[in-house]
N, C-alpha and C positions, 0 to 999 in steps of 0.2 A: 501494498500500499502506500501510493509516494506521501513525505509531510508536505509538509504545512505550507512550510515556501515554493514546495512545486504546485501546488495544488492553484496558489496565485499568482505566478509569475508569461509570463507569455509567454507560449509554445508550450506553457508544465502540460504534462497528463492530463489534468482533468481542462482544459480549451481546445484540446485538442479530442481524445474523447465528447462534446458537447458538440464539434462541427463536424467527429464522424457521427453523432445519435442526429442529427439535422440532416446529411447526405442520407444516410442510414433512412432514416421518416422517409423524406421522398421518394428517395428506393424504393418505398410502397414490401411491396413483396418480392421487388428482387435479393438476390445471397449477396451481397461480393465480396473480398479477399482484400486478403489485408493489405497487399499492392496497388488493386484499387483500389481503398480509400484513404493512403498512402500518395498517391499520384493524388487522383478528392480533392482529400483536404487541401492541396500547395493550389491546385486549381483554383477554387472558391474561397481561396484569399491575396490571389493573386492571376482573378481573372486578363486584367490584358493584358498578359503574356502571349496569351492566347492565341492574339494576334485578327484574330479574328474583326470587321471591322462593329455589329452587331454585338460584343459581349461584351460587359456589364466593369466599370471600372475597380482594378481592386480597395481590396479593403484594408489589407495591411502594407504601407510605403513598398516602394522597388529601392527597396534597398542590397548594398555588395552585396556577393555572396550568400543570397536571398537558393539560389534552385539548388544549394549544397542542402537545408532544412528537408531537401526530401530526399538523401540518405541517412539526415542525424533523428527525423522523425519518426522514424523505426515505431524505435526504446517507449516514448512518449507514445505514442497510437495504441503500443496492446496496452500498456498501463492505461492504458483511455479506453477500451477498450473496458477489461476488467473492472473499473471502476463502473463504469456504462451498464456494465454483464450483471453488479456483485446487488446493483438498485436494479433489479426487473430490468430496467430500461431498451436491451438488445438484447436477441436469442444470437446464442454460435449452434452453430450447423456444423454438424460431424456428414460428409455424406463419399460417393467415389469424387470430385472434386478437388477434399484434402476437407480445412478450415475453411469457412466464411461468418458471414455473418446479414444478420439484416433485422427490420424492426418489430421490436414488440407491442404487445398490444395494451402496453401504457409512452409509448415511444410519443406521438403521436399528442396523444393528454397532455406529457409533461410539455409539449415545445407545444400549449396553444398559452400554456399559463406565461413561455418567454414574449417580452412586451417591449424590449431594448431597440434602439433603430441601429444594434450592431445587429441585434441576432434576426432585425429583419431585412437589413444589409446581408448580412450571413445565409441566408434563406434564401432569399431574388439569386443573389450568385450564385448557388446551391442547385437551384432548379436548374436554373441560365446552363451550367456546367456535367449538373449529369443529361442531360436536352442535350446538349452538342452533342456529348462522348458517351452518348449508351450505345446506337448502332458499329461502336470501333471495338473489335474485339482486344483480347487485354495484349496482343499480338504485335498491330496495328496502334495502340495506346502506348505502348511504349517503347514505341516510333519514332512518336509523337514528340512523346520527351529526351532519347536521346536523342530527336536531330532538330530542340531546340535547350536546351540544360543548358547549353553554352550562350545563345544569349542571351541567360537570368543569370546574368552574374555568377556562370558559372565555373570560373577557375578557382573552388574553392574547391567540386569537384579533383581538380591532378594532383592536389596535394592533400587530399583526402589518399590518392591511388599514393603517393611518393612515400606516406604517414601507416599506410598501411591502413591502414582503416577503413578500408572498403576490403570488403568477403566477397 
């Protein structure tokens, strides 16, 4: 379980888990695996990086090395999903495709309690991202990320390779 400092920090496991909850709520009955959730999480908060003329404005600022968040977000996403699961806000699905996640019966009622302008923007961006990328296969989504990651402040990617941070 994350400590209290991690719960309130920027991109903490709580914040990442909450964004995953929004994504799963919009995905409705679809199961999403960890990697797709990580990609969607990045694209939701940095939606301007998608480069489409009608993509919504990014929620978070375009900071240098922001694409490194795709690499380092895995642990926070896993912890965030565990937290949301511990509160029965999501389901974990084990099937022939591996482990994936889906909305639970409590997801939407919980999300309906969120009223901040941030949560509204988050919901709108997530809805747009899921609509845009829903027809992408896992391979197509990965290829899109790999093709564009260097444009998104990807210098960190090479530093992670040198330091051995990528498995």
